[in-house]
Rosetta silent file (secondary structure, phi, psi, omega in degrees, C-alpha in Angstrom):
SEQUENCE: XXXXXXXXXXXXXXXXXXXXXXXXXXXXXXXXXXXXXXXXXXXXXXXXXXXXXXXXXXXXXXXXXXXXXXXXXXXXXXXXXXXXXXXXXXXXXXXXXXXXXXXXXXXXXXXXXXXXXXXXXXXXXXXXXXXXXXXXXXXXXXXXXXXXXXXXXXXXXXXXXXXXXXXXXXXXXXXXXXXXXXXXXXXXXXXXXXXXXXXXXXXXXXXXXXXXXXXXXXXXXXXXXXXXXXXXXXXXXXXXXXXXXXXXXXXXXXXXXXXXXXXXXXXXXXXXXXXX
SCORE:     score description
SCORE:     0.000 S_00000001
   1 L     0.000  132.821 -177.067  -25.616  -48.763   -4.553 S_00000001
   2 L   -82.817  148.956 -179.191  -24.348  -50.777   -7.485 S_00000001
   3 L   -84.472  177.260  175.477  -25.309  -49.794  -10.982 S_00000001
   4 L   -54.721  144.260 -178.570  -26.807  -51.979  -13.682 S_00000001
   5 H   -59.423  -34.821  178.484  -24.703  -55.010  -14.617 S_00000001
   6 H   -63.127  -38.395 -177.691  -24.483  -53.855  -18.224 S_00000001
   7 H   -72.724  -39.152  178.725  -23.101  -50.500  -17.172 S_00000001
   8 H   -62.916  -38.613  175.404  -20.579  -52.085  -14.835 S_00000001
   9 H   -62.420  -42.627 -179.468  -19.413  -54.358  -17.629 S_00000001
  10 H   -68.036  -36.838  177.599  -18.988  -51.448  -19.977 S_00000001
  11 H   -70.736  -35.173  176.109  -16.939  -49.456  -17.429 S_00000001
  12 H   -63.781  -44.957  178.726  -14.768  -52.544  -16.749 S_00000001
  13 H   -61.201  -42.962  177.895  -14.233  -52.997  -20.478 S_00000001
  14 H   -64.034  -37.259 -178.804  -13.299  -49.321  -20.840 S_00000001
  15 H   -70.916  -38.107  178.175  -10.837  -49.524  -17.959 S_00000001
  16 H   -68.318  -36.792  178.238   -9.234  -52.658  -19.468 S_00000001
  17 H   -69.950  -31.201 -178.716   -9.060  -50.995  -22.861 S_00000001
  18 H   -81.692  -16.146 -177.690   -7.352  -47.959  -21.453 S_00000001
  19 H   -65.167  -45.154 -178.112   -4.801  -49.945  -19.478 S_00000001
  20 H   -64.983  -44.063  176.738   -2.903  -51.033  -22.578 S_00000001
  21 H   -65.632  -38.169  179.791   -2.425  -47.609  -24.233 S_00000001
  22 H   -67.468  -39.736  179.030   -1.605  -45.964  -20.915 S_00000001
  23 H   -69.322  -42.131  177.791    0.897  -48.629  -19.982 S_00000001
  24 H   -61.134  -42.173  179.574    2.530  -48.556  -23.413 S_00000001
  25 H   -65.434  -36.350 -179.968    2.747  -44.767  -23.290 S_00000001
  26 H   -65.194  -42.274  179.279    4.278  -44.881  -19.808 S_00000001
  27 H   -67.656  -42.856 -175.400    6.940  -47.346  -21.007 S_00000001
  28 H   -72.097  -44.263 -171.924    7.689  -45.465  -24.267 S_00000001
  29 H  -119.017    0.197  177.160    7.794  -41.933  -23.002 S_00000001
  30 H   -60.666  -49.962  176.653    7.989  -42.200  -19.229 S_00000001
  31 H   -56.692  -41.350  177.503   11.809  -42.059  -18.962 S_00000001
  32 H   -63.986  -40.289  177.079   11.898  -39.104  -21.233 S_00000001
  33 H   -61.521  -39.163 -179.601    9.171  -37.286  -19.264 S_00000001
  34 H   -65.877  -42.496  174.555   11.107  -37.922  -16.112 S_00000001
  35 H   -61.847  -40.308  178.387   14.282  -36.473  -17.631 S_00000001
  36 H   -66.145  -43.367 -178.134   12.510  -33.410  -18.822 S_00000001
  37 H   -66.584  -35.748 -177.337   10.871  -32.789  -15.410 S_00000001
  38 H   -86.003  -29.180 -173.364   14.124  -33.346  -13.465 S_00000001
  39 H  -124.640   -7.691 -177.366   16.709  -31.757  -15.618 S_00000001
  40 L  -120.223  -41.623 -166.650   15.127  -29.412  -18.125 S_00000001
  41 L   -59.527  -29.424 -175.544   11.781  -27.925  -16.922 S_00000001
  42 L   -78.346  -12.475 -173.850   13.407  -25.696  -14.275 S_00000001
  43 L  -114.026  108.875 -176.686   15.742  -23.960  -16.747 S_00000001
  44 H   -58.671  -41.290 -179.247   14.010  -21.582  -19.265 S_00000001
  45 H   -64.958  -36.399 -179.971   16.930  -21.604  -21.638 S_00000001
  46 H   -70.271  -32.168  178.214   17.053  -25.411  -21.690 S_00000001
  47 H   -65.968  -39.968  176.705   13.259  -25.466  -22.406 S_00000001
  48 H   -62.811  -41.702  173.987   13.900  -23.213  -25.398 S_00000001
  49 H   -59.914  -39.627  177.589   16.635  -25.633  -26.614 S_00000001
  50 H   -59.646  -45.692 -178.983   14.180  -28.464  -26.181 S_00000001
  51 H   -68.842  -44.317 -179.753   11.539  -26.845  -28.382 S_00000001
  52 H   -60.142  -43.827  179.539   14.144  -25.774  -30.960 S_00000001
  53 H   -63.509  -41.283  174.555   15.530  -29.258  -31.260 S_00000001
  54 H   -58.894  -39.494 -179.398   12.023  -30.685  -31.720 S_00000001
  55 H   -73.055  -34.540  174.688   11.325  -28.214  -34.492 S_00000001
  56 H   -65.432  -38.473  175.932   14.563  -29.120  -36.259 S_00000001
  57 H   -66.524  -34.017  178.185   13.681  -32.807  -36.138 S_00000001
  58 H   -64.783  -37.143  177.030   10.267  -31.952  -37.607 S_00000001
  59 H   -62.913  -38.962  178.436   12.075  -30.315  -40.553 S_00000001
  60 H   -65.751  -39.214  177.005   13.933  -33.543  -41.142 S_00000001
  61 H   -62.320  -45.260  178.682   10.626  -35.432  -41.102 S_00000001
  62 H   -60.724  -42.454  178.224    9.103  -32.982  -43.609 S_00000001
  63 H   -67.739  -36.654  176.230   12.140  -33.447  -45.942 S_00000001
  64 H   -66.126  -40.121  179.888   11.972  -37.232  -45.628 S_00000001
  65 H   -66.038  -42.346  178.617    8.255  -37.217  -46.392 S_00000001
  66 H   -65.950  -36.314  178.111    8.683  -35.080  -49.547 S_00000001
  67 H   -64.003  -40.480 -179.055   11.576  -37.316  -50.643 S_00000001
  68 H   -65.995  -47.634 -179.732    9.434  -40.428  -50.140 S_00000001
  69 H   -57.186  -46.760 -178.483    6.450  -38.922  -52.072 S_00000001
  70 H   -60.793  -46.212 -176.585    8.723  -37.945  -54.996 S_00000001
  71 H   -63.425  -44.367  177.694   10.403  -41.377  -55.079 S_00000001
  72 H   -62.657  -38.283 -178.707    7.074  -43.263  -55.131 S_00000001
  73 H   -68.789  -41.918  179.298    5.716  -41.007  -57.834 S_00000001
  74 H   -70.790  -39.922 -179.040    8.785  -41.425  -59.986 S_00000001
  75 H   -84.868  -27.495  179.233    9.308  -45.141  -59.476 S_00000001
  76 L    72.015   21.741 -179.192    5.674  -46.090  -59.358 S_00000001
  77 L  -148.115  160.978  178.864    6.252  -48.764  -56.744 S_00000001
  78 L  -138.569   62.395  179.469    6.452  -49.186  -52.924 S_00000001
  79 L   -92.143 -179.888 -174.127    8.446  -52.413  -52.369 S_00000001
  80 H   -65.154  -36.405 -179.952   10.766  -53.425  -49.618 S_00000001
  81 H   -64.608  -41.723  179.345   13.894  -52.182  -51.399 S_00000001
  82 H   -68.543  -35.290  178.048   12.461  -48.669  -51.803 S_00000001
  83 H   -66.149  -39.242  176.442   11.378  -48.727  -48.133 S_00000001
  84 H   -63.524  -45.909  177.941   14.888  -49.577  -47.032 S_00000001
  85 H   -63.259  -38.891 -178.644   16.311  -46.750  -49.111 S_00000001
  86 H   -67.597  -37.334  175.201   13.673  -44.388  -47.739 S_00000001
  87 H   -66.607  -43.531  176.255   14.560  -45.364  -44.141 S_00000001
  88 H   -60.170  -43.156  179.981   18.310  -44.820  -44.794 S_00000001
  89 H   -65.642  -34.978  177.904   17.552  -41.473  -46.354 S_00000001
  90 H   -65.728  -38.803  177.157   15.412  -40.485  -43.382 S_00000001
  91 H   -65.525  -47.956  179.250   18.247  -41.345  -41.017 S_00000001
  92 H   -57.520  -42.888  179.518   20.745  -39.315  -43.022 S_00000001
  93 H   -64.830  -39.858  176.264   18.372  -36.312  -43.057 S_00000001
  94 H   -57.527  -47.841 -177.134   17.918  -36.609  -39.277 S_00000001
  95 H   -69.199  -33.535  176.397   21.698  -36.542  -38.762 S_00000001
  96 H   -66.026  -38.929  177.020   22.099  -33.649  -41.217 S_00000001
  97 H   -71.071  -27.154  173.617   19.532  -31.697  -39.198 S_00000001
  98 H   -66.088  -42.479  176.324   21.339  -32.677  -36.001 S_00000001
  99 H   -63.769  -42.244  176.644   24.470  -31.062  -37.471 S_00000001
 100 H   -60.063  -37.003 -179.784   22.425  -27.965  -38.384 S_00000001
 101 H   -72.705  -27.879  176.120   21.133  -27.864  -34.780 S_00000001
 102 H   -70.944  -43.584 -179.351   24.710  -28.033  -33.498 S_00000001
 103 H   -63.621  -35.991 -179.714   25.752  -25.142  -35.626 S_00000001
 104 H   -70.417  -43.544  177.913   22.740  -23.109  -34.496 S_00000001
 105 H   -67.550  -31.881  177.426   23.244  -23.848  -30.824 S_00000001
 106 H   -64.345  -44.698  174.357   26.938  -23.148  -31.171 S_00000001
 107 H   -64.809  -37.763  178.041   26.118  -19.655  -32.422 S_00000001
 108 H   -65.855  -39.976  177.737   23.529  -19.205  -29.689 S_00000001
 109 H   -64.929  -40.643  175.561   26.129  -20.248  -27.097 S_00000001
 110 H   -64.659  -38.551  177.460   28.597  -17.674  -28.410 S_00000001
 111 H   -65.722  -43.720  179.615   25.863  -14.966  -28.368 S_00000001
 112 H   -62.029  -42.226 -177.673   24.941  -15.808  -24.722 S_00000001
 113 H   -64.524  -36.987 -179.509   28.595  -15.631  -23.756 S_00000001
 114 H   -66.149  -34.656  177.336   28.912  -12.232  -25.369 S_00000001
 115 H   -79.475  -18.674 -177.343   25.895  -10.935  -23.460 S_00000001
 116 L   -76.989  145.385  178.621   27.029  -12.348  -20.132 S_00000001
 117 L   -60.738  -45.521 -177.833   28.940  -10.146  -17.662 S_00000001
 118 L   -86.656    1.024  174.793   31.602  -12.713  -16.989 S_00000001
 119 L    82.114   14.783 -179.453   31.992  -13.691  -20.670 S_00000001
 120 L  -125.504  142.786  177.922   30.558  -17.235  -20.141 S_00000001
 121 L   -68.677  144.488  178.984   27.394  -18.690  -21.349 S_00000001
 122 L   -71.590  -17.642  169.992   24.834  -19.495  -18.633 S_00000001
 123 L  -129.925  146.001 -175.405   24.441  -23.035  -20.090 S_00000001
 124 L   -84.043  165.898  178.582   27.228  -25.210  -21.523 S_00000001
 125 H   -67.739  -29.638  177.641   27.373  -26.755  -24.867 S_00000001
 126 H   -68.211  -34.470  177.751   27.176  -30.207  -23.276 S_00000001
 127 H   -68.479  -36.475  176.933   23.899  -29.237  -21.665 S_00000001
 128 H   -67.783  -38.436 -179.866   22.631  -28.103  -25.089 S_00000001
 129 H   -64.588  -38.255  179.854   23.815  -31.381  -26.660 S_00000001
 130 H   -66.558  -47.962 -176.513   21.949  -33.412  -24.022 S_00000001
 131 H   -69.177  -39.329  176.552   18.767  -31.430  -24.311 S_00000001
 132 H   -58.321  -46.179  177.198   18.922  -31.322  -28.120 S_00000001
 133 H   -66.590  -33.793  176.930   19.289  -35.107  -28.253 S_00000001
 134 H   -69.228  -35.177  179.953   16.502  -35.547  -25.761 S_00000001
 135 H   -72.503  -35.359  175.260   14.202  -33.355  -27.830 S_00000001
 136 H   -62.224  -43.523  178.661   15.040  -35.411  -31.006 S_00000001
 137 H   -64.833  -44.401 -178.527   14.177  -38.558  -29.045 S_00000001
 138 H   -64.540  -47.262 -174.636   10.926  -37.278  -27.648 S_00000001
 139 H   -71.728  -39.110  174.265    9.479  -35.960  -30.856 S_00000001
 140 H   -63.954  -40.084  176.913   10.575  -39.032  -32.845 S_00000001
 141 H   -62.839  -39.170  177.072    9.167  -41.268  -30.079 S_00000001
 142 H   -64.376  -44.529  179.282    5.850  -39.465  -30.192 S_00000001
 143 H   -66.841  -31.703 -176.100    5.552  -39.907  -33.923 S_00000001
 144 H   -73.204  -36.344 -170.767    6.620  -43.565  -33.671 S_00000001
 145 H   -96.319  -19.324 -170.231    4.145  -44.538  -30.939 S_00000001
 146 H   -56.769  -53.991  178.526    1.095  -42.407  -31.587 S_00000001
 147 H   -63.941  -35.612  176.130   -0.644  -44.662  -34.140 S_00000001
 148 H   -63.419  -38.975  178.124    0.263  -47.757  -32.131 S_00000001
 149 H   -71.008  -33.472  177.299   -1.344  -46.334  -29.016 S_00000001
 150 H   -64.998  -39.571  179.120   -4.432  -45.412  -30.977 S_00000001
 151 H   -73.959  -31.035 -177.104   -4.759  -48.962  -32.239 S_00000001
 152 H   -70.417  -13.733  178.585   -4.086  -50.481  -28.816 S_00000001
 153 L   -73.168  -11.822  179.049   -7.228  -48.751  -27.484 S_00000001
 154 L    91.510 -174.246   -6.037   -9.281  -51.214  -29.498 S_00000001
 155 L   -75.354  162.509  179.535  -11.510  -52.678  -30.643 S_00000001
 156 L   134.974  165.508 -179.195   -9.709  -55.923  -31.604 S_00000001
 157 L  -126.475  125.508 -176.989   -7.609  -58.671  -30.220 S_00000001
 158 L   -74.681  128.963  177.717   -3.821  -58.751  -30.831 S_00000001
 159 L    85.941    6.444 -176.962   -2.616  -62.043  -32.382 S_00000001
 160 L   -64.274  -25.721  178.383   -6.019  -63.328  -33.192 S_00000001
 161 L  -102.024   24.433 -178.772   -4.834  -64.278  -36.712 S_00000001
 162 L    90.006   -2.260  176.543   -1.629  -65.930  -35.509 S_00000001
 163 L   -73.743  172.167 -178.887    0.512  -62.739  -35.208 S_00000001
 164 L   -72.426  133.222 -179.671    2.578  -62.031  -32.153 S_00000001
 165 L   -78.069   -1.204 -175.716    0.467  -60.936  -29.120 S_00000001
 166 L  -103.683   19.703 -175.136    3.473  -58.818  -27.960 S_00000001
 167 H   -59.177  -50.036 -171.537    3.221  -56.198  -30.714 S_00000001
 168 H   -68.483  -49.491  179.827    2.145  -53.262  -28.469 S_00000001
 169 H   -63.570  -39.984  177.566    4.552  -53.908  -25.602 S_00000001
 170 H   -65.234  -43.447  176.451    7.451  -54.487  -27.967 S_00000001
 171 H   -59.810  -36.479  177.244    6.689  -51.258  -29.837 S_00000001
 172 H   -66.574  -43.702  179.609    6.738  -49.387  -26.530 S_00000001
 173 H   -67.503  -34.927  176.744   10.129  -50.765  -25.484 S_00000001
 174 H   -62.605  -43.438  179.531   11.504  -50.056  -29.008 S_00000001
 175 H   -65.299  -42.250  177.345   10.305  -46.481  -28.703 S_00000001
 176 H   -61.160  -41.371  178.008   11.843  -46.050  -25.301 S_00000001
 177 H   -66.055  -34.942  177.605   15.147  -47.337  -26.598 S_00000001
 178 H   -63.073  -44.472 -179.548   14.895  -44.929  -29.592 S_00000001
 179 H   -61.262  -48.559  178.907   14.317  -41.961  -27.276 S_00000001
 180 H   -62.517  -40.361  176.732   17.302  -42.880  -25.120 S_00000001
 181 H   -60.049  -46.062  177.970   19.486  -43.511  -28.200 S_00000001
 182 H   -59.077  -39.786  178.181   18.732  -40.073  -29.638 S_00000001
 183 H   -59.451  -49.167  179.452   19.694  -38.545  -26.283 S_00000001
 184 H   -64.849  -41.197  179.013   23.002  -40.371  -26.308 S_00000001
 185 H   -59.015  -40.555 -179.748   23.620  -39.723  -29.993 S_00000001
 186 H   -60.541  -44.469  177.953   23.115  -35.971  -29.359 S_00000001
 187 H   -59.662  -50.262 -178.648   25.852  -35.954  -26.697 S_00000001
 188 H   -68.024  -41.173 -178.218   28.328  -37.875  -28.757 S_00000001
 189 H   -60.962  -47.535 -178.082   27.534  -36.031  -31.998 S_00000001
 190 H   -65.345  -39.606 -179.352   27.977  -32.629  -30.525 S_00000001
 191 H   -67.743  -35.450 -178.986   31.284  -33.585  -28.831 S_00000001
 192 H   -73.948  -33.215  177.270   32.593  -35.104  -32.096 S_00000001
 193 H   -65.050  -48.489 -177.978   31.601  -31.901  -33.968 S_00000001
 194 H   -57.948  -44.357 -176.119   33.286  -29.731  -31.303 S_00000001
 195 H   -92.908   -0.315  179.885   36.505  -31.756  -31.356 S_00000001
 196 L    57.503   53.684  179.428   36.351  -32.347  -35.113 S_00000001
 197 L  -109.262  101.839 -175.851   36.373  -36.125  -34.800 S_00000001
 198 H   -63.304  -33.113 -176.162   35.038  -37.758  -38.026 S_00000001
 199 H   -64.801  -38.324  178.391   35.157  -41.216  -36.370 S_00000001
 200 H   -68.198  -40.297  176.144   32.660  -40.295  -33.714 S_00000001
 201 H   -61.921  -42.830  179.860   30.306  -38.793  -36.295 S_00000001
 202 H   -58.501  -44.086 -176.660   30.643  -41.956  -38.428 S_00000001
 203 H   -67.593  -41.222  178.085   29.837  -44.171  -35.497 S_00000001
 204 H   -61.096  -50.287  179.031   26.745  -42.148  -34.555 S_00000001
 205 H   -61.910  -45.460 -179.734   25.421  -42.258  -38.138 S_00000001
 206 H   -59.527  -44.922 -179.294   26.319  -45.898  -38.470 S_00000001
 207 H   -68.298  -33.614  176.585   24.625  -46.956  -35.229 S_00000001
 208 H   -64.768  -43.198  178.376   21.537  -44.927  -36.232 S_00000001
 209 H   -63.821  -41.281  178.577   21.437  -46.730  -39.546 S_00000001
 210 H   -59.859  -49.137 -178.740   21.948  -50.100  -37.814 S_00000001
 211 H   -57.645  -45.113 -179.993   19.097  -49.378  -35.349 S_00000001
 212 H   -65.070  -40.931  179.514   16.733  -48.459  -38.221 S_00000001
 213 H   -62.277  -37.483  179.836   17.797  -51.568  -40.157 S_00000001
 214 H   -64.735  -30.541 -179.935   17.108  -53.883  -37.167 S_00000001
 215 H   -64.952  -20.363 -179.680   13.530  -52.756  -36.962 S_00000001
 216 L   -72.763   -9.202  175.101   12.950  -54.368  -40.351 S_00000001
 217 L   -79.181  -10.595  176.630   13.419  -57.753  -38.656 S_00000001
 218 L   -64.139  145.571    6.322   10.089  -57.304  -36.871 S_00000001
 219 L   -83.243   16.313  173.319    7.974  -59.281  -36.027 S_00000001
 220 L   -81.505   79.285 -168.945   10.998  -61.387  -35.213 S_00000001
 221 H   -66.600  -30.994 -179.632   11.369  -59.348  -31.943 S_00000001
 222 H   -59.824  -33.327 -174.978   14.163  -61.520  -30.507 S_00000001
 223 H   -89.517  -10.505 -179.833   16.464  -60.407  -33.334 S_00000001
 224 H  -107.761  -52.121 -170.931   15.581  -56.743  -33.187 S_00000001
 225 H   -65.235  -44.849  178.300   14.764  -55.824  -29.593 S_00000001
 226 H   -57.664  -55.606  178.856   17.738  -57.567  -27.985 S_00000001
 227 H   -63.272  -31.798  179.788   20.474  -56.005  -30.183 S_00000001
 228 H   -68.408  -40.122  176.637   18.857  -52.589  -29.975 S_00000001
 229 H   -68.394  -35.438  176.055   18.915  -52.642  -26.192 S_00000001
 230 H   -63.585  -42.162 -179.709   22.522  -53.873  -26.206 S_00000001
 231 H   -68.113  -36.651  177.708   23.348  -50.984  -28.566 S_00000001
 232 H   -63.925  -41.040 -178.032   21.477  -48.596  -26.227 S_00000001
 233 H   -66.911  -46.530 -178.128   23.467  -49.710  -23.225 S_00000001
 234 H   -63.141  -42.189 -177.318   26.814  -49.402  -25.088 S_00000001
 235 H   -69.057  -36.853  175.353   25.900  -46.026  -26.548 S_00000001
 236 H   -61.390  -42.592  179.250   24.777  -44.842  -23.075 S_00000001
 237 H   -70.658  -36.312  175.975   28.128  -45.739  -21.539 S_00000001
 238 H   -62.840  -44.744  179.713   29.920  -44.044  -24.426 S_00000001
 239 H   -67.312  -36.033  179.255   27.863  -40.833  -23.927 S_00000001
 240 H   -61.711  -45.645  177.896   28.437  -41.009  -20.153 S_00000001
 241 H   -64.931  -40.434 -178.603   32.209  -41.149  -20.760 S_00000001
 242 H   -63.981  -39.461  177.885   31.995  -38.426  -23.393 S_00000001
 243 L   -71.738   -2.691  178.985   30.148  -36.124  -20.969 S_00000001
 244 L   100.637    4.929 -175.244   32.941  -36.473  -18.429 S_00000001
 245 L   -79.901  158.616  178.067   31.400  -39.089  -16.232 S_00000001
 246 L  -151.042  159.306 -177.168   33.380  -41.804  -14.486 S_00000001
 247 H   -64.146  -31.745  176.293   32.751  -44.805  -12.270 S_00000001
 248 H   -60.810  -42.069 -177.417   34.447  -42.900   -9.436 S_00000001
 249 H   -67.538  -36.843  176.526   31.984  -40.094   -9.688 S_00000001
 250 H   -56.501  -51.316 -178.332   29.093  -42.628   -9.596 S_00000001
 251 H   -64.502  -36.613  177.094   30.395  -44.180   -6.427 S_00000001
 252 H   -65.498  -35.488  177.786   30.965  -40.769   -4.900 S_00000001
 253 H   -72.507  -36.412 -177.190   27.391  -39.779   -5.650 S_00000001
 254 H   -75.771  -21.261 -173.308   25.998  -43.040   -4.255 S_00000001
 255 L  -104.168   24.196  178.683   28.100  -42.834   -1.058 S_00000001
 256 L   -61.635  131.593 -179.696   27.000  -39.394    0.031 S_00000001
 257 L  -117.412  140.885  177.960   27.026  -39.078    3.872 S_00000001
 258 L   -80.874  158.035  172.952   25.171  -36.515    5.996 S_00000001
 259 L   -64.795  137.889  175.642   26.802  -34.408    8.580 S_00000001
 260 L   -54.430  135.784 -175.975   26.690  -35.819   12.138 S_00000001
 261 L   -70.715  -21.884  179.618   23.704  -34.412   14.022 S_00000001
 262 L   -73.171  -10.130 -176.511   25.777  -33.767   17.167 S_00000001
 263 L  -124.038  142.453  176.997   27.868  -31.081   15.528 S_00000001
 264 L  -122.103  130.548 -175.296   26.859  -27.711   14.149 S_00000001
 265 E   -89.406  125.492  175.417   29.155  -25.817   11.745 S_00000001
 266 E   -85.915  104.205 -175.982   29.753  -22.096   12.338 S_00000001
 267 L   -67.731  -25.108  177.624   29.998  -20.884    8.713 S_00000001
 268 L   -69.117  -35.979 -178.091   31.432  -17.535    9.790 S_00000001
 269 L  -100.454  -19.999 -176.707   34.443  -19.094   11.494 S_00000001
 270 L    59.316   47.422  177.454   34.412  -22.286    9.543 S_00000001
 271 E  -151.539  162.683  178.886   35.068  -24.365   12.633 S_00000001
 272 E   -85.238  132.748 -176.878   33.131  -26.651   14.983 S_00000001
 273 L   -67.037  146.899  176.952   31.976  -24.899   18.198 S_00000001
 274 L   -72.528  148.109 -178.986   33.494  -26.208   21.409 S_00000001
 275 L   -75.835  132.677 -174.666   31.360  -28.311   23.646 S_00000001
 276 L  -110.604    0.000    0.000   30.101  -26.354   26.651 S_00000001
């Protein structure tokens, strides 16, 4: 039995209003959620690293907020130049906290190796670098997209005053790129710190500053979204190579073949049984 027309219209409007924030949230945080479920959630130590990394990023946000409040109070203005300086300072504080996270996890890795019977840590520093970068990306993405998702739930119409109607979807894709970039930056940054390569550290900080600067081109989304995704792709390939990956390994993974069903392996003798 159908309900009153007014009630059906209200339910339809509510469903349509929920579609935008749910879709944008899936775009922005879906890849990160999949990475957490597939690569982190099953390992308790990695979950601890994930939470610790998010906490360290929150410290950088607190420091950046205090610096912004003091700067506005002393200067008495909030113009574009001060906003650019504030964004640059926030990026540098994040990278400083990333370095502090590296030092902390390095000590934790040495402690785990000391407690282990075989003298090796149960998780590698590369795993810590990946999870730490992922935690930086997730928590920064959550803070970046939360207000946008709240606004996308309505009421209102995007672009009604001549602005771009693609604001919400573009914000979601920018957040997704930022999450992935932080993950890649974590891998590269930790490797550069371990090998004492100042060039790698400089490129990570420089690309982070460049990404932050490109967002100031919004709402000219063609000039910001495209370069940021190109940077994400290049940084991802760099992180893949840094982590020890190669095209040969990818092909080997994709060309896995199952054992023929007509043969059974005797693991005790390590030979195929004769046909009888």
